[in-house]
Backbone as CSV, one residue per row, in Angstrom:
resi,resn,N_x,N_y,N_z,CA_x,CA_y,CA_z,C_x,C_y,C_z
1,MET,0.840,-1.190,0.000,0.000,0.000,0.000,0.872,1.235,0.000
2,ALA,0.455,2.267,-0.735,1.216,3.506,-0.793,0.295,4.684,-0.516
3,LEU,0.821,5.677,0.188,0.109,6.909,0.484,0.831,8.042,-0.232
4,ILE,0.180,8.619,-1.237,0.782,9.675,-2.060,-0.010,10.950,-1.867
5,VAL,0.660,12.050,-1.545,0.007,13.331,-1.294,0.424,14.338,-2.355
6,LEU,-0.560,15.049,-2.916,-0.306,16.134,-3.849,-0.712,17.444,-3.190
7,ALA,0.130,18.466,-3.308,-0.154,19.759,-2.688,0.492,20.867,-3.505
8,SER,0.028,22.087,-3.300,0.600,23.237,-3.997,1.075,24.274,-3.000
9,ALA,1.965,25.136,-3.465,2.480,26.201,-2.616,1.655,27.470,-2.751
10,SER,1.166,27.750,-3.949,0.396,28.967,-4.192,-0.348,28.830,-5.508
11,GLY,-1.301,29.723,-5.719,-2.031,29.722,-6.973,-2.855,28.466,-7.173
12,SER,-3.144,28.151,-8.430,-3.945,26.975,-8.793,-3.230,26.205,-9.901
13,PRO,-2.179,25.483,-9.559,-1.403,24.787,-10.585,-2.071,23.539,-11.129
14,GLY,-3.163,23.086,-10.504,-3.839,21.896,-10.996,-3.725,20.701,-10.076
15,VAL,-3.687,20.927,-8.763,-3.555,19.823,-7.809,-4.756,18.881,-7.899
16,SER,-5.965,19.429,-7.845,-7.158,18.589,-7.840,-7.312,17.818,-9.141
17,THR,-7.076,18.498,-10.266,-7.171,17.818,-11.560,-6.112,16.736,-11.675
18,SER,-4.902,17.030,-11.217,-3.816,16.041,-11.285,-4.103,14.851,-10.376
19,ALA,-4.619,15.113,-9.176,-4.926,14.026,-8.251,-5.998,13.111,-8.831
20,LEU,-7.035,13.704,-9.429,-8.096,12.907,-10.040,-7.578,12.170,-11.272
21,GLY,-6.772,12.852,-12.082,-6.218,12.211,-13.270,-5.336,11.018,-12.937
22,LEU,-4.501,11.159,-11.912,-3.665,10.040,-11.483,-4.530,8.898,-10.959
23,THR,-5.564,9.245,-10.183,-6.429,8.223,-9.606,-7.111,7.395,-10.695
24,LEU,-7.639,8.064,-11.716,-8.368,7.364,-12.772,-7.450,6.632,-13.743
25,ASN,-6.157,6.873,-13.633,-5.196,6.164,-14.471,-4.266,5.282,-13.642
26,TRP,-4.650,5.032,-12.386,-3.805,4.256,-11.476,-3.778,2.787,-11.887
27,HIS,-2.755,2.078,-11.449,-2.501,0.707,-11.907,-3.098,-0.361,-10.994
28,ARG,-3.716,0.040,-9.898,-4.304,-0.902,-8.956,-5.409,-0.204,-8.176
29,PRO,-6.164,-0.902,-7.328,-7.235,-0.225,-6.582,-6.702,0.976,-5.805
30,VAL,-7.475,2.060,-5.815,-6.984,3.299,-5.228,-8.140,4.118,-4.673
31,LEU,-7.857,4.862,-3.616,-8.819,5.776,-2.997,-8.281,7.194,-3.107
32,LEU,-9.092,8.097,-3.654,-8.758,9.514,-3.709,-9.401,10.217,-2.521
33,VAL,-8.586,10.896,-1.722,-9.067,11.612,-0.545,-8.996,13.115,-0.800
34,ASP,-10.128,13.788,-0.706,-10.157,15.243,-0.856,-9.899,15.871,0.508
35,ALA,-8.647,16.240,0.749,-8.259,16.849,2.025,-7.966,18.334,1.873
36,ASP,-8.464,18.939,0.804,-8.255,20.367,0.549,-9.027,21.187,1.583
37,PRO,-8.351,22.001,2.394,-9.041,22.759,3.452,-9.886,23.922,2.951
38,THR,-9.838,24.227,1.649,-10.661,25.329,1.139,-12.120,24.926,0.974
39,GLY,-12.388,23.615,0.975,-13.764,23.165,0.805,-14.307,23.419,-0.578
40,SER,-13.443,23.400,-1.570,-13.876,23.719,-2.943,-13.684,22.526,-3.869
41,SER,-14.178,21.381,-3.460,-14.006,20.174,-4.260,-14.634,20.325,-5.640
42,SER,-13.870,19.989,-6.655,-14.371,20.069,-8.030,-14.949,18.743,-8.498
43,VAL,-14.829,17.702,-7.697,-15.262,16.383,-8.142,-16.783,16.320,-8.282
44,PHE,-17.526,16.805,-7.280,-18.982,16.758,-7.359,-19.513,17.690,-8.449
45,ALA,-19.057,18.935,-8.448,-19.567,19.911,-9.406,-19.004,19.681,-10.802
46,GLY,-17.783,19.147,-10.872,-17.130,18.967,-12.161,-17.257,17.567,-12.705
47,TYR,-16.455,16.668,-12.184,-16.395,15.309,-12.725,-17.745,14.598,-12.657
48,PHE,-18.493,14.778,-11.552,-19.793,14.132,-11.399,-20.947,14.955,-11.989
49,HIS,-20.665,16.123,-12.561,-21.688,16.973,-13.179,-22.779,17.405,-12.203
50,GLY,-22.512,17.330,-10.906,-23.532,17.700,-9.937,-24.655,16.694,-9.807
51,THR,-24.487,15.512,-10.403,-25.551,14.496,-10.371,-25.378,13.503,-9.231
52,GLN,-24.219,13.472,-8.623,-23.947,12.528,-7.547,-24.299,13.145,-6.203
53,GLU,-25.130,12.459,-5.438,-25.491,12.957,-4.112,-24.272,12.870,-3.197
54,PRO,-23.794,14.002,-2.663,-22.593,13.968,-1.828,-22.849,13.315,-0.478
55,THR,-21.848,12.622,0.020,-21.905,12.107,1.387,-21.305,13.157,2.316
56,GLY,-21.367,12.906,3.592,-20.765,13.838,4.543,-19.256,13.821,4.501
57,GLY,-18.691,12.729,3.986,-17.253,12.632,3.822,-16.478,12.841,5.101
58,LEU,-15.499,13.727,5.041,-14.603,13.936,6.175,-15.322,14.462,7.413
59,ILE,-16.359,15.263,7.213,-17.102,15.776,8.372,-17.765,14.633,9.123
60,ASN,-18.347,13.690,8.392,-18.944,12.531,9.047,-17.885,11.684,9.747
61,LEU,-16.705,11.612,9.159,-15.628,10.855,9.790,-15.161,11.545,11.070
62,ALA,-15.142,12.877,11.065,-14.769,13.606,12.284,-15.774,13.318,13.403
63,LEU,-17.047,13.219,13.047,-18.074,12.891,14.044,-17.922,11.449,14.525
64,SER,-17.624,10.538,13.603,-17.460,9.136,13.984,-16.239,8.935,14.874
65,LEU,-15.208,9.782,14.695,-14.020,9.708,15.546,-14.401,9.951,17.003
66,ARG,-15.276,10.928,17.235,-15.718,11.234,18.602,-16.499,10.066,19.200
67,GLU,-17.177,9.314,18.328,-17.985,8.194,18.791,-17.205,6.879,18.834
68,GLY,-15.940,6.917,18.392,-15.112,5.718,18.385,-15.453,4.729,17.294
69,THR,-16.034,5.210,16.197,-16.456,4.309,15.112,-15.814,4.668,13.775
70,LEU,-14.638,5.269,13.813,-13.995,5.743,12.584,-13.760,4.621,11.584
71,ALA,-13.250,3.484,12.040,-12.940,2.384,11.122,-14.181,1.904,10.383
72,ASP,-15.302,1.817,11.080,-16.540,1.365,10.451,-17.122,2.416,9.514
73,ALA,-16.908,3.682,9.823,-17.511,4.768,9.036,-16.786,5.010,7.718
74,LEU,-15.483,4.753,7.665,-14.696,5.094,6.482,-15.263,4.501,5.194
75,PRO,-15.518,3.206,5.104,-16.049,2.677,3.836,-17.421,3.223,3.461
76,ARG,-18.221,3.612,4.447,-19.552,4.148,4.162,-19.493,5.522,3.508
77,GLU,-18.401,6.230,3.709,-18.283,7.590,3.200,-17.586,7.669,1.841
78,THR,-17.210,6.545,1.267,-16.518,6.552,-0.027,-17.486,6.287,-1.165
79,LEU,-17.176,6.852,-2.331,-18.002,6.716,-3.525,-17.160,6.149,-4.661
80,LEU,-17.784,5.362,-5.514,-17.092,4.801,-6.671,-16.941,5.879,-7.736
81,LEU,-15.715,6.083,-8.215,-15.455,7.108,-9.224,-15.770,6.630,-10.635
82,ASP,-15.369,5.419,-10.943,-15.522,4.908,-12.306,-16.166,3.526,-12.264
83,PRO,-17.492,3.449,-12.427,-18.179,2.161,-12.358,-17.739,1.169,-13.441
84,GLU,-17.144,1.681,-14.521,-16.747,0.813,-15.626,-15.353,0.210,-15.438
85,ALA,-14.626,0.663,-14.433,-13.277,0.144,-14.217,-13.336,-1.273,-13.657
86,SER,-12.325,-2.062,-13.961,-12.255,-3.418,-13.439,-11.944,-3.394,-11.948
87,ALA,-12.183,-4.512,-11.277,-11.904,-4.599,-9.848,-10.430,-4.377,-9.563
88,GLU,-9.569,-4.770,-10.502,-8.120,-4.618,-10.317,-7.679,-3.162,-10.415
89,ARG,-8.543,-2.301,-10.984,-8.202,-0.884,-11.142,-9.327,0.007,-10.612
90,SER,-10.050,-0.480,-9.613,-11.173,0.286,-9.079,-10.691,1.573,-8.418
91,ALA,-11.462,2.652,-8.608,-11.107,3.960,-8.056,-12.265,4.486,-7.220
92,TRP,-11.963,4.874,-5.983,-12.965,5.357,-5.045,-12.620,6.776,-4.614
93,PHE,-13.597,7.440,-4.025,-13.446,8.852,-3.652,-13.996,9.101,-2.255
94,LEU,-13.191,9.744,-1.415,-13.618,10.186,-0.088,-13.787,11.700,-0.128
95,PRO,-15.029,12.212,-0.095,-15.260,13.652,-0.219,-14.699,14.437,0.962
96,GLY,-14.381,15.684,0.688,-13.871,16.577,1.718,-14.968,17.457,2.281
97,ILE,-14.554,18.571,2.857,-15.514,19.508,3.446,-16.161,20.348,2.352
98,ARG,-17.290,20.969,2.686,-18.019,21.767,1.701,-17.759,23.265,1.843
99,ALA,-17.166,23.673,2.964,-16.870,25.091,3.201,-15.615,25.196,4.049
100,HIS,-14.858,26.250,3.818,-13.582,26.382,4.521,-13.771,26.561,6.032
101,GLU,-14.941,27.020,6.443,-15.183,27.184,7.884,-15.139,25.848,8.627
102,GLN,-15.319,24.758,7.920,-15.303,23.443,8.544,-13.887,22.905,8.750
103,ALA,-12.905,23.529,8.132,-11.538,22.999,8.140,-10.967,22.795,9.545
104,PRO,-11.134,23.725,10.492,-10.550,23.504,11.823,-11.056,22.243,12.518
105,SER,-12.290,21.835,12.217,-12.843,20.646,12.870,-12.163,19.362,12.407
106,LEU,-11.344,19.440,11.349,-10.663,18.253,10.840,-9.316,18.006,11.528
107,LEU,-8.823,18.989,12.253,-7.492,18.851,12.840,-7.337,17.605,13.716
108,PRO,-8.311,17.258,14.588,-8.152,16.041,15.392,-8.270,14.756,14.563
109,LEU,-8.800,14.882,13.330,-9.065,13.696,12.512,-7.839,13.182,11.777
110,TRP,-6.908,14.067,11.412,-5.869,13.687,10.449,-5.021,12.505,10.909
111,GLU,-4.546,12.502,12.134,-3.684,11.393,12.570,-4.441,10.061,12.652
112,PRO,-5.629,10.009,13.279,-6.366,8.737,13.276,-6.750,8.290,11.870
113,LEU,-7.082,9.246,11.002,-7.430,8.886,9.627,-6.221,8.306,8.903
114,THR,-5.059,8.855,9.171,-3.845,8.312,8.559,-3.686,6.836,8.889
115,GLU,-3.932,6.465,10.132,-3.838,5.061,10.542,-4.851,4.203,9.793
116,GLN,-6.062,4.722,9.623,-7.095,3.962,8.919,-6.771,3.822,7.430
117,LEU,-6.200,4.852,6.847,-5.809,4.772,5.439,-4.685,3.762,5.249
118,ARG,-3.777,3.722,6.223,-2.707,2.720,6.177,-3.292,1.299,6.233
119,ALA,-4.380,1.140,6.971,-4.994,-0.176,7.132,-5.634,-0.674,5.839
120,LEU,-5.804,0.206,4.843,-6.385,-0.210,3.573,-5.473,-1.165,2.809
121,GLU,-4.262,-1.351,3.319,-3.344,-2.299,2.708,-3.957,-3.694,2.644
122,ARG,-4.814,-3.997,3.615,-5.443,-5.327,3.621,-6.344,-5.521,2.403
123,ASN,-6.797,-4.422,1.792,-7.614,-4.501,0.585,-6.779,-4.348,-0.685
124,GLY,-5.469,-4.230,-0.509,-4.603,-4.008,-1.663,-4.826,-2.654,-2.309
125,GLN,-5.193,-1.675,-1.499,-5.616,-0.368,-2.010,-4.588,0.709,-1.697
126,ASP,-4.236,1.519,-2.693,-3.383,2.674,-2.493,-4.252,3.895,-2.194
127,VAL,-3.611,4.979,-1.742,-4.334,6.207,-1.407,-3.620,7.400,-2.037
128,ILE,-4.398,8.229,-2.732,-3.892,9.490,-3.282,-4.646,10.615,-2.594
129,VAL,-3.922,11.580,-2.045,-4.531,12.664,-1.268,-4.371,13.992,-1.997
130,ASP,-5.484,14.682,-2.195,-5.473,16.055,-2.677,-5.440,16.955,-1.444
131,ALA,-4.251,17.471,-1.118,-4.080,18.285,0.086,-4.303,19.765,-0.172
132,GLY,-4.564,20.143,-1.424,-4.803,21.551,-1.723,-3.573,22.406,-1.488
133,ARG,-3.813,23.607,-1.015,-2.723,24.556,-0.791,-2.132,24.382,0.602
134,LEU,-0.847,24.351,0.681,-0.142,24.136,1.935,-0.321,25.311,2.899
135,GLY,-0.390,24.989,4.196,-0.353,26.011,5.227,-1.660,26.656,5.597
136,LEU,-2.762,26.304,4.940,-4.047,26.892,5.290,-4.570,26.292,6.595
137,VAL,-5.515,26.966,7.220,-6.104,26.458,8.459,-6.729,25.084,8.195
138,GLY,-6.361,24.112,9.008,-6.913,22.773,8.863,-6.211,21.905,7.851
139,TRP,-5.066,22.346,7.327,-4.391,21.554,6.289,-3.909,20.220,6.867
140,PRO,-3.831,19.178,6.036,-3.554,17.813,6.520,-2.070,17.514,6.701
141,GLN,-1.412,18.271,7.552,0.027,18.090,7.742,0.401,16.671,8.170
142,PRO,-0.369,16.002,9.055,-0.011,14.633,9.433,-0.005,13.658,8.254
143,LEU,-0.902,13.866,7.289,-0.914,13.009,6.111,0.356,13.199,5.283
144,ILE,0.815,14.435,5.190,2.046,14.717,4.461,3.236,14.078,5.172
145,ALA,3.282,14.228,6.493,4.395,13.668,7.267,4.451,12.150,7.150
146,ALA,3.288,11.512,7.036,3.234,10.046,6.990,3.256,9.491,5.574
147,SER,3.307,10.353,4.587,3.198,9.900,3.200,4.421,9.089,2.767
148,ASP,4.183,8.201,1.816,5.290,7.499,1.162,5.919,8.382,0.092
149,LEU,5.126,9.327,-0.414,5.635,10.283,-1.388,4.732,11.511,-1.386
150,THR,5.331,12.675,-1.174,4.615,13.937,-1.284,5.113,14.669,-2.521
151,LEU,4.179,15.078,-3.376,4.527,15.772,-4.612,4.060,17.223,-4.547
152,LEU,5.000,18.134,-4.664,4.690,19.550,-4.746,4.329,19.843,-6.203
153,VAL,3.077,20.202,-6.450,2.607,20.438,-7.811,2.874,21.891,-8.183
154,THR,3.513,22.094,-9.324,3.796,23.443,-9.773,3.772,23.494,-11.290
155,ARG,3.441,24.638,-11.804,3.589,24.852,-13.240,5.009,25.313,-13.518
156,SER,5.322,25.460,-14.788,6.716,25.666,-15.164,7.075,27.116,-15.456
157,SER,6.169,28.055,-15.173,6.452,29.465,-15.411,7.241,30.060,-14.246
158,LEU,7.855,31.206,-14.487,8.625,31.880,-13.450,7.762,32.293,-12.257
159,PRO,6.550,32.853,-12.450,5.712,33.183,-11.288,5.373,31.961,-10.445
160,ALA,5.115,30.830,-11.098,4.793,29.616,-10.349,5.977,29.162,-9.515
161,LEU,7.170,29.224,-10.088,8.365,28.808,-9.363,8.666,29.752,-8.211
162,ALA,8.428,31.026,-8.432,8.645,31.998,-7.352,7.731,31.686,-6.173
163,GLY,6.493,31.282,-6.475,5.563,30.950,-5.416,5.897,29.656,-4.707
164,ALA,6.554,28.729,-5.410,6.862,27.416,-4.840,8.151,27.392,-4.032
165,THR,9.010,28.359,-4.232,10.354,28.310,-3.642,10.342,28.232,-2.114
166,SER,9.539,29.077,-1.473,9.526,29.113,-0.017,9.054,27.787,0.579
167,TRP,7.945,27.248,0.049,7.437,25.982,0.575,8.350,24.818,0.232
168,ALA,9.042,24.904,-0.886,10.000,23.854,-1.221,11.085,23.778,-0.146
169,LYS,11.551,24.938,0.294,12.563,24.985,1.356,12.023,24.397,2.653
170,THR,10.781,24.749,2.992,10.165,24.239,4.226,10.004,22.727,4.171
171,LEU,9.500,22.217,3.062,9.306,20.777,2.925,10.631,20.025,2.957
172,ARG,11.642,20.570,2.316,12.969,19.925,2.343,13.453,19.782,3.777
173,ALA,13.298,20.845,4.565,13.760,20.813,5.954,12.979,19.780,6.765
174,GLN,11.664,19.728,6.558,10.827,18.800,7.317,11.154,17.349,6.976
175,PHE,11.309,17.033,5.723,11.601,15.663,5.321,13.045,15.278,5.657
176,ALA,13.962,16.240,5.544,15.359,15.949,5.884,15.503,15.636,7.369
177,ALA,14.694,16.278,8.198,14.787,16.084,9.648,14.484,14.650,10.055
178,VAL,13.710,13.935,9.222,13.372,12.541,9.537,14.015,11.580,8.540
179,GLY,15.009,12.083,7.803,15.708,11.240,6.835,14.827,10.800,5.690
180,GLY,13.888,11.663,5.310,12.916,11.272,4.302,12.934,12.085,3.020
181,LEU,14.066,12.653,2.648,14.121,13.466,1.439,13.733,12.686,0.190
182,SER,13.942,11.374,0.207,13.582,10.559,-0.958,12.065,10.438,-1.104
183,ARG,11.321,10.881,-0.097,9.859,10.834,-0.147,9.256,12.167,-0.589
184,LEU,10.082,13.026,-1.164,9.636,14.349,-1.591,9.998,14.565,-3.053
185,GLY,9.043,15.042,-3.836,9.301,15.282,-5.246,8.404,16.374,-5.797
186,VAL,8.574,16.647,-7.068,7.794,17.654,-7.785,6.995,16.973,-8.885
187,LEU,5.722,17.357,-9.015,4.919,16.992,-10.170,4.769,18.261,-10.996
188,LEU,5.317,18.252,-12.177,5.379,19.448,-13.017,4.228,19.460,-14.016
189,VAL,3.463,20.547,-14.031,2.458,20.781,-15.055,3.114,21.679,-16.084
190,ASP,3.547,21.094,-17.189,4.402,21.759,-18.170,3.578,22.641,-19.106
191,GLU,3.868,23.928,-19.098,3.129,24.892,-19.911,3.787,25.173,-21.257
192,GLU,4.683,24.321,-21.690,5.434,24.537,-22.925,4.527,24.776,-24.133
193,ARG,3.400,24.092,-24.190,2.515,24.201,-25.348,1.940,25.619,-25.528
194,ARG,2.014,26.428,-24.509,1.440,27.778,-24.606,2.270,28.694,-25.488
195,TRP,3.541,28.360,-25.708,4.431,29.249,-26.441,5.050,28.520,-27.627
196,PRO,4.380,28.485,-28.790,4.951,27.808,-29.950,6.138,28.547,-30.542
197,THR,6.245,29.854,-30.286,7.385,30.631,-30.787,7.967,31.449,-29.643
198,VAL,9.221,31.817,-29.795,9.902,32.606,-28.771,10.459,33.877,-29.398
199,PRO,10.021,35.045,-28.934,10.583,36.293,-29.459,12.090,36.349,-29.242
200,THR,12.768,36.911,-30.185,14.216,37.012,-30.100,14.644,37.758,-28.836
201,GLY,15.553,37.132,-28.093,16.108,37.764,-26.907,15.203,37.758,-25.694
202,ALA,14.052,37.125,-25.775,13.119,37.127,-24.642,13.040,35.751,-24.000
203,ARG,12.936,35.757,-22.676,12.744,34.487,-21.961,11.237,34.321,-21.761
204,VAL,10.589,33.610,-22.688,9.148,33.440,-22.628,8.783,32.004,-22.281
205,ARG,9.499,31.069,-22.855,9.150,29.671,-22.634,9.287,29.278,-21.166
206,PRO,8.443,28.355,-20.717,8.563,27.871,-19.337,9.905,27.185,-19.105
207,TYR,10.248,27.019,-17.863,11.508,26.397,-17.503,11.425,24.879,-17.627
208,THR,12.548,24.254,-17.882,12.589,22.807,-18.052,12.590,22.121,-16.685
209,ALA,12.353,20.807,-16.723,12.359,20.027,-15.482,13.706,20.130,-14.784
210,ARG,14.772,20.162,-15.560,16.112,20.256,-14.967,16.286,21.584,-14.234
211,HIS,15.841,22.683,-14.849,15.943,23.993,-14.203,15.094,24.043,-12.929
212,ILE,13.908,23.455,-12.999,12.992,23.491,-11.853,13.545,22.675,-10.687
213,ALA,14.084,21.501,-10.985,14.682,20.676,-9.932,15.838,21.411,-9.266
214,LYS,16.618,22.119,-10.064,17.749,22.863,-9.518,17.277,24.042,-8.673
215,ALA,16.237,24.744,-9.145,15.740,25.917,-8.426,15.091,25.540,-7.099
216,LEU,14.301,24.459,-7.097,13.586,24.055,-5.889,14.380,23.083,-5.034
217,GLN,15.454,22.535,-5.598,16.279,21.526,-4.922,15.447,20.309,-4.508
218,ILE,14.499,19.981,-5.363,13.648,18.799,-5.202,13.569,18.133,-6.573
219,PRO,13.735,16.834,-6.659,13.681,16.187,-7.970,12.291,16.236,-8.594
220,VAL,12.248,16.411,-9.904,10.988,16.341,-10.637,10.703,14.868,-10.914
221,VAL,9.712,14.349,-10.228,9.368,12.928,-10.346,8.649,12.648,-11.651
222,ALA,7.749,13.554,-12.042,6.961,13.337,-13.246,6.505,14.678,-13.804
223,SER,6.087,14.646,-15.070,5.635,15.855,-15.742,4.424,15.520,-16.605
224,VAL,3.438,16.429,-16.612,2.271,16.272,-17.483,2.094,17.541,-18.307
225,ASP,1.570,17.393,-19.508,1.365,18.542,-20.378,0.198,19.401,-19.903
226,TRP,0.304,20.681,-20.152,-0.777,21.620,-19.861,-1.700,21.648,-21.073
227,GLU,-2.800,20.893,-21.007,-3.757,20.797,-22.106,-5.161,21.038,-21.546
228,PRO,-5.615,22.287,-21.538,-6.892,22.632,-20.904,-8.076,21.811,-21.408
229,GLU,-8.153,21.581,-22.714,-9.300,20.857,-23.265,-9.373,19.434,-22.730
230,VAL,-8.215,18.805,-22.585,-8.172,17.443,-22.059,-8.376,17.464,-20.548
231,ALA,-7.767,18.435,-19.868,-7.896,18.521,-18.416,-9.344,18.693,-17.989
232,GLU,-10.165,19.351,-18.812,-11.559,19.582,-18.449,-12.380,18.297,-18.416
233,VAL,-11.891,17.231,-19.016,-12.553,15.936,-18.885,-12.547,15.518,-17.415
234,TYR,-11.443,15.817,-16.729,-11.317,15.478,-15.311,-11.904,16.566,-14.414
235,SER,-11.606,17.819,-14.707,-12.001,18.903,-13.804,-13.465,19.319,-13.956
236,HIS,-14.030,19.144,-15.179,-15.391,19.595,-15.425,-16.307,18.483,-15.942
237,GLY,-15.794,17.284,-16.056,-16.606,16.204,-16.611,-16.955,16.436,-18.066
238,ALA,-16.093,17.145,-18.792,-16.362,17.486,-20.187,-16.317,16.250,-21.080
239,ARG,-16.914,16.397,-22.248,-16.865,15.319,-23.239,-15.419,15.104,-23.680
240,LYS,-15.039,13.857,-23.846,-13.666,13.571,-24.244,-13.400,14.101,-25.651
241,PRO,-12.360,14.919,-25.809,-12.060,15.451,-27.140,-11.473,14.373,-28.041
242,ARG,-11.380,14.677,-29.292,-10.785,13.756,-30.261,-9.343,13.447,-29.842
243,LYS,-8.975,12.196,-29.960,-7.632,11.719,-29.602,-7.338,11.886,-28.114
244,PHE,-8.376,11.819,-27.298,-8.190,11.922,-25.850,-7.225,10.857,-25.334
245,GLU,-7.412,9.620,-25.796,-6.607,8.510,-25.296,-5.124,8.710,-25.567
246,SER,-4.788,9.369,-26.672,-3.381,9.562,-27.029,-2.875,10.954,-26.700
247,SER,-3.664,11.737,-25.974,-3.269,13.109,-25.643,-2.039,13.124,-24.736
248,GLY,-1.332,14.238,-24.775,-0.141,14.382,-23.941,-0.462,14.319,-22.466
249,LEU,-1.605,14.889,-22.078,-1.982,14.890,-20.663,-2.288,13.473,-20.192
250,ARG,-3.056,12.718,-20.993,-3.390,11.345,-20.612,-2.120,10.494,-20.542
251,ARG,-1.239,10.652,-21.519,0.032,9.921,-21.477,0.849,10.349,-20.268
252,GLY,0.752,11.647,-19.926,1.487,12.144,-18.769,1.021,11.520,-17.472
253,TYR,-0.286,11.364,-17.315,-0.801,10.734,-16.109,-0.348,9.278,-16.022
254,ARG,-0.419,8.583,-17.145,0.005,7.188,-17.144,1.498,7.067,-16.866
255,GLY,2.282,7.943,-17.484,3.713,7.935,-17.222,4.033,8.314,-15.790
256,SER,3.240,9.222,-15.226,3.458,9.642,-13.844,3.213,8.502,-12.872
257,THR,2.169,7.702,-13.125,1.911,6.571,-12.238,3.086,5.596,-12.250
258,ALA,3.672,5.389,-13.432,4.825,4.492,-13.523,6.034,5.083,-12.801
259,ALA,6.244,6.405,-12.959,7.375,7.058,-12.302,7.219,7.035,-10.790
260,ILE,6.002,7.273,-10.323,5.735,7.242,-8.883,5.985,5.846,-8.329
261,GLN,5.517,4.833,-9.052,5.719,3.462,-8.609,7.207,3.122,-8.542
262,SER,7.971,3.649,-9.485,9.419,3.405,-9.491,10.080,4.020,-8.254
263,ILE,9.677,5.257,-7.908,10.221,5.915,-6.721,9.848,5.141,-5.463
264,LEU,8.580,4.736,-5.377,8.129,3.990,-4.201,8.886,2.676,-4.060
265,GLY,9.108,1.993,-5.183,9.844,0.733,-5.142,11.283,0.925,-4.702
266,ALA,11.928,1.979,-5.215,13.306,2.256,-4.837,13.417,2.598,-3.356
267,ASN,12.468,3.382,-2.859,12.482,3.751,-1.442,12.263,2.539,-0.552
268,GLN,11.358,1.663,-0.976,11.093,0.465,-0.191,12.313,-0.446,-0.163
269,ALA,12.980,-0.572,-1.312,14.180,-1.402,-1.371,15.286,-0.835,-0.488
270,ALA,15.435,0.508,-0.495,16.450,1.134,0.345,16.143,0.944,1.810
271,LEU,14.855,1.024,2.173,14.456,0.822,3.558,14.721,-0.626,3.993
272,ALA,14.413,-1.554,3.093,14.644,-2.974,3.405,16.125,-3.252,3.607
273,SER,16.955,-2.603,2.786,18.399,-2.786,2.914,18.909,-2.222,4.232
274,THR,18.378,-1.057,4.618,18.778,-0.427,5.872,18.368,-1.279,7.075
275,ASN,17.196,-1.922,6.956,16.674,-2.731,8.053,17.119,-4.188,7.998
276,GLY,18.125,-4.446,7.190,18.648,-5.802,7.112,17.751,-6.766,6.365
277,GLY,17.040,-6.218,5.347,16.210,-7.068,4.525,14.769,-7.123,4.930
278,HIS,14.366,-6.339,5.959,12.977,-6.338,6.401,12.402,-4.936,6.226
279,ALA,11.479,-4.776,5.263,10.882,-3.461,4.971,9.891,-3.084,6.057
């Protein structure tokens, strides 16, 4: 079982769309957790077209925690994302809060919920967390600390990198303190397609993965193309455009799942070696 967290430092680089895209292209059973403290989930209004009756999600789990029934409540609060997916690739969704005012009530929930998410290993299920923007009231810091891999989502423009720099430094320090730098990476939303030409002498094109890794001092684990028309299939439940299956964004999500799995495997092997062969 793996716990993967996606988060942003500033702006709207596409954390929710990327988290949903990875979930729907995952290689094994997976649960998407909406832990965004802004309470602005796009899954119900976007991907579900507003036709899916929302559950209480995390708020109901916070109430069940007080009653000592968290383990029993968790499966009741999840929804199937893709009914057409096979059992080997089933994708589920745990809704978040509906308003940012509810975020503080989640603070006591994060650590016990982390334990319950870890217990999903018995179902052979991975977990992908949409943590939204870092540092907001009620943000899921315990989930990030316990993650097998945390990905800082950023676009490739200079303003995006400027916004990510401070949090990149903070995350590096936090993960380094527990010897976990290998559990930290960048998911790059590449905006290269926006600039087919470059004016002479002007720096217009977005920065490359190599430049971004150097600037943030965090490795770029994976990259996906910035393709709004394709992204709206995930973010707005839009009709699939022509050549959706072969689009750069769809290939990016599939490639990202493979890259993430490679990082997780390498980290597990290193841990097993450190522990004398016992992971």
